[in-house]
C-alpha positions as CSV (number, residue, x, y, z in Angstrom):
1,M,0.0,0.0,0.0
2,I,1.4,3.4,-1.0
3,F,0.7,6.8,0.5
4,R,1.8,10.1,-0.9
5,V,2.9,12.9,1.5
6,P,1.2,16.2,0.8
7,E,3.5,19.1,0.2
8,E,2.2,21.0,3.2
9,L,3.3,18.1,5.4
10,D,6.9,18.4,4.5
11,G,9.1,17.5,7.4
12,I,6.5,15.3,9.2
13,T,7.8,12.1,10.8
14,V,6.8,8.7,9.5
15,K,4.9,7.9,12.7
16,Q,3.0,11.2,12.7
17,F,2.1,10.8,9.0
18,L,0.9,7.2,9.2
19,R,-0.9,7.6,12.6
20,K,-2.6,11.0,12.1
21,H,-3.1,11.2,8.3
22,C,-3.3,7.6,7.1
23,G,-5.2,6.0,10.1
24,V,-2.6,3.3,10.7
25,S,-3.2,1.9,14.2
26,A,-0.4,1.8,16.8
27,R,-0.5,-2.0,16.7
28,T,-0.1,-2.2,12.9
29,L,2.7,0.4,13.0
30,A,4.5,-1.7,15.6
31,K,4.3,-4.7,13.3
32,L,5.5,-2.7,10.3
33,K,8.5,-1.4,12.3
34,H,9.7,-5.0,13.0
35,N,9.1,-6.2,9.4
36,E,12.0,-6.0,7.0
37,K,11.0,-3.5,4.3
38,G,7.8,-2.8,6.2
39,M,8.1,0.9,5.6
40,T,10.1,2.2,2.6
41,V,10.6,5.4,0.7
42,G,12.2,5.0,-2.7
43,G,13.0,1.3,-1.9
44,K,14.9,2.2,1.3
45,Q,13.7,1.3,4.7
46,V,12.6,4.1,7.0
47,R,12.1,4.3,10.7
48,S,9.0,5.7,12.5
49,I,11.2,8.7,13.7
50,D,12.5,9.6,10.3
51,T,11.1,12.7,8.5
52,L,9.4,12.7,5.2
53,N,9.6,15.2,2.4
54,G,6.5,16.6,0.8
55,G,5.6,14.7,-2.3
56,A,7.4,11.6,-1.1
57,E,5.7,8.2,-1.4
58,I,5.9,5.8,1.5
59,T,5.2,2.1,0.8
60,L,3.8,-0.2,3.5
61,C,4.6,-4.0,3.2
62,F,2.6,-6.1,5.7
63,P,4.2,-9.3,7.0
64,E,2.7,-12.5,5.8
65,D,-0.1,-13.9,8.0
66,N,0.1,-17.3,9.7
67,I,-2.8,-19.3,8.4
68,H,-4.0,-22.1,10.7
69,I,-7.5,-22.7,9.3
70,E,-8.3,-25.8,7.3
71,A,-9.2,-25.0,3.7
72,V,-12.5,-26.6,2.7
73,P,-14.3,-26.2,-0.7
74,M,-17.9,-25.1,-0.4
75,E,-20.5,-23.2,-2.3
76,V,-20.2,-19.5,-1.2
77,E,-20.6,-16.5,-3.5
78,V,-17.9,-13.8,-3.4
79,A,-20.0,-10.7,-3.8
80,Y,-17.1,-8.2,-4.0
81,E,-13.3,-8.4,-4.1
82,D,-10.3,-6.2,-4.7
83,S,-6.7,-6.2,-3.3
84,H,-7.8,-5.0,0.2
85,V,-11.4,-6.0,0.7
86,I,-13.5,-9.1,0.1
87,I,-17.3,-9.6,0.8
88,Y,-18.8,-13.1,1.0
89,N,-22.6,-13.8,0.6
90,K,-22.8,-16.3,3.5
91,P,-25.5,-18.9,3.3
92,S,-27.7,-19.7,6.3
93,G,-26.5,-22.6,8.5
94,M,-22.9,-21.6,8.2
95,P,-21.0,-20.2,11.2
96,V,-18.5,-17.4,10.5
97,H,-15.7,-18.9,12.7
98,P,-14.8,-22.5,13.7
99,V,-16.3,-23.3,17.1
100,H,-16.8,-26.5,19.1
101,E,-19.0,-28.7,16.9
102,Y,-18.4,-26.6,13.8
103,K,-14.7,-27.1,12.8
104,T,-14.6,-27.4,9.0
105,N,-17.9,-26.0,7.6
106,T,-17.5,-22.4,8.5
107,L,-17.0,-19.3,6.4
108,A,-13.4,-19.1,7.6
109,N,-12.8,-22.6,6.1
110,F,-14.2,-21.5,2.8
111,A,-12.1,-18.3,2.9
112,A,-8.9,-20.4,3.4
113,Y,-9.9,-22.5,0.4
114,Y,-10.7,-19.5,-1.7
115,M,-7.5,-17.6,-1.1
116,K,-5.5,-20.8,-1.7
117,K,-7.3,-21.3,-5.0
118,M,-6.5,-17.7,-6.0
119,G,-2.9,-18.0,-5.0
120,E,-3.1,-15.6,-2.1
121,S,-2.3,-15.8,1.6
122,Y,-3.9,-13.6,4.2
123,A,-5.7,-14.0,7.5
124,F,-9.5,-14.3,7.7
125,R,-10.5,-10.8,9.1
126,P,-14.3,-10.4,9.2
127,V,-15.1,-6.8,10.0
128,S,-18.8,-7.7,10.4
129,R,-20.3,-10.9,11.6
130,L,-23.6,-12.8,11.2
131,D,-25.2,-15.5,13.3
132,K,-24.9,-19.0,12.0
133,D,-28.5,-19.1,10.7
134,T,-28.5,-15.5,9.4
135,S,-27.7,-15.2,5.7
136,G,-26.1,-12.4,3.7
137,L,-23.1,-10.2,3.3
138,V,-20.0,-10.5,5.5
139,L,-17.4,-7.7,5.0
140,C,-13.7,-8.9,5.4
141,A,-10.4,-7.2,5.2
142,K,-7.3,-8.7,3.6
143,D,-4.7,-6.9,5.7
144,R,-4.4,-5.2,9.1
145,Y,-4.5,-1.7,7.8
146,S,-7.7,-2.3,5.8
147,A,-9.3,-3.9,8.9
148,D,-8.5,-0.8,11.0
149,Q,-10.0,1.5,8.4
150,L,-13.1,-0.6,7.7
151,S,-14.0,-0.9,11.4
152,G,-16.5,1.9,12.1
153,N,-16.6,2.9,8.5
154,N,-19.3,0.5,7.3
155,T,-23.0,0.2,7.6
156,K,-25.3,-2.8,7.0
157,L,-28.9,-3.0,5.8
158,Y,-31.0,-6.1,6.7
159,S,-34.2,-7.7,5.4
160,A,-36.3,-9.5,8.0
161,L,-39.6,-11.2,8.2
162,C,-41.4,-10.8,11.5
163,E,-44.6,-12.2,12.8
164,G,-47.7,-10.0,12.8
165,V,-48.3,-6.6,11.4
166,V,-45.8,-3.8,11.8
167,T,-46.6,-0.5,10.1
168,G,-44.5,2.6,9.1
169,S,-41.1,3.3,10.5
170,G,-39.7,3.3,14.0
171,T,-36.9,2.8,16.4
172,I,-36.4,0.3,19.2
173,D,-34.2,1.7,22.0
174,K,-33.9,-1.0,24.7
175,P,-30.7,-2.2,26.5
176,I,-29.8,-5.9,25.9
177,R,-28.4,-8.2,28.5
178,I,-27.7,-11.9,28.9
179,K,-30.8,-13.8,30.0
180,E,-30.3,-15.1,33.6
181,G,-29.4,-18.8,33.6
182,H,-28.3,-18.7,29.9
183,S,-24.9,-18.3,28.2
184,I,-26.1,-17.4,24.7
185,Q,-29.7,-16.2,24.9
186,R,-30.4,-12.4,25.4
187,E,-33.2,-10.3,26.6
188,T,-34.0,-6.6,27.0
189,G,-33.9,-5.1,30.5
190,D,-32.2,-2.9,33.0
191,G,-28.4,-3.2,33.3
192,G,-28.0,-4.3,29.7
193,Q,-25.9,-2.8,27.0
194,Y,-27.2,0.2,25.1
195,A,-28.8,-1.0,21.8
196,V,-30.7,0.9,19.1
197,T,-32.5,-0.6,16.1
198,H,-34.2,1.3,13.3
199,Y,-36.8,-0.3,10.9
200,R,-39.1,0.4,8.0
201,S,-42.1,-1.7,7.0
202,V,-41.8,-2.8,3.4
203,K,-44.7,-5.3,2.8
204,H,-47.4,-7.1,4.6
205,Y,-48.5,-10.7,4.0
206,G,-52.0,-10.5,5.4
207,E,-52.0,-10.3,9.2
208,N,-49.4,-13.0,9.5
209,Y,-46.1,-11.4,8.5
210,T,-44.3,-8.1,7.8
211,L,-41.3,-7.7,5.6
212,L,-38.9,-5.1,7.1
213,E,-35.8,-3.2,6.3
214,I,-33.6,-2.8,9.4
215,W,-30.4,-0.8,10.2
216,L,-28.5,-0.6,13.4
217,E,-26.9,2.0,15.5
218,T,-25.2,-0.6,17.7
219,G,-24.1,-4.2,17.1
220,R,-25.1,-6.3,20.1
221,T,-25.4,-10.1,20.0
222,H,-28.8,-11.1,18.6
223,Q,-29.8,-7.5,18.6
224,I,-32.5,-7.6,15.8
225,R,-33.9,-10.8,17.1
226,V,-34.1,-9.7,20.7
227,H,-35.5,-6.3,19.9
228,F,-38.4,-7.5,17.7
229,S,-39.2,-10.2,20.1
230,S,-39.4,-7.6,22.9
231,I,-42.2,-5.7,21.0
232,G,-44.2,-8.8,20.3
233,H,-43.1,-9.4,16.7
234,P,-40.4,-12.1,16.8
235,L,-38.7,-13.0,13.5
236,A,-40.4,-15.8,11.7
237,G,-38.6,-19.1,12.3
238,D,-36.7,-17.8,15.3
239,D,-37.9,-20.2,18.0
240,M,-35.2,-19.0,20.5
241,Y,-37.0,-15.7,20.8
242,G,-40.6,-16.7,20.4
243,G,-41.0,-17.1,16.6
244,S,-42.7,-20.2,15.1
245,K,-40.7,-22.7,12.9
246,E,-43.9,-24.2,11.6
247,F,-43.3,-22.8,8.1
248,F,-39.7,-21.5,8.3
249,P,-36.7,-23.8,9.0
250,R,-34.6,-20.9,10.3
251,Q,-34.8,-17.2,11.4
252,C,-35.8,-14.9,8.6
253,L,-32.9,-12.5,8.7
254,H,-30.6,-11.5,5.8
255,C,-27.9,-8.9,5.5
256,K,-28.7,-7.6,2.1
257,Q,-26.5,-4.5,1.8
258,V,-23.0,-3.4,3.0
259,R,-21.8,0.2,2.4
260,F,-18.2,1.0,3.3
261,V,-15.5,3.6,2.7
262,H,-12.7,1.9,0.8
263,P,-9.4,1.9,2.9
264,E,-7.3,3.0,-0.1
265,T,-9.4,5.1,-2.5
266,R,-11.6,6.6,0.3
267,K,-14.6,6.2,-2.1
268,E,-17.9,4.9,-0.8
269,I,-18.8,1.5,-2.2
270,T,-22.2,-0.3,-1.8
271,V,-22.7,-4.0,-2.4
272,I,-26.2,-5.5,-2.5
273,R,-27.5,-9.1,-2.5
274,E,-31.2,-9.5,-2.0
275,T,-32.8,-12.8,-0.9
276,D,-36.0,-14.5,-2.2
277,F,-36.0,-17.0,0.7
278,F,-38.8,-15.3,2.7
279,E,-41.4,-15.1,-0.2
280,E,-40.5,-18.6,-1.4
281,M,-41.3,-20.1,2.0
282,I,-44.6,-18.1,2.3
283,K,-45.7,-19.4,-1.1
284,M,-45.1,-23.0,-0.1
């Protein structure tokens, strides 16, 4: 990755330029300092205390990642990719990370397979995450710098099908806490973490279901599922939070849009993948 020093910053130190003007984290800077040719100007290695001339170009070379995840071929769409960012369209039923009973059928396993297939090598760095049974777009960075930049510079838009009739637009502002006696299940209530969910009603299916667009101010575990259950409209298929699985094999939640500021070009990019799963199940 190459950064050009503006003329008005002539004389700035490498550390000041990278930290204040390029957004390089202290952790990433430390790794670059200890990597041979990690920071170079004109092909020559520079130190964080060295000064830069206006108009100079500093090149960052990140150390190779240690990959310890088993590569497993699976059917997953790559919705977007460039040299710094990759977005997967994760299917329902697939965890993002390997855990306990899920060791080889996760998005991380597919990512390891895909990068090997493409002749690349980088760590699996999801900037956003989805529950195992939630489908949709997962934004990932290919290097440490991009991960730093994408964190906090992306937004997601969800489609969800909830039970009952929800009209208009609204906001659910309720703290979320771990339910007493449970390790995973959440609930709204005093002492929980601040959580805010915005929604817009898109379509009604009689008095049984409402299709919603949802966007979040916060990213708490199970936030959408917990919030809609708390107002008496659990997601269809979400039996953990009161929804019925009679007609739906899993929770009806899909991340359909990711918008992010590109870490290198600084341009805003929007990636969209709709789902027809909800309506297909209703027609059955």
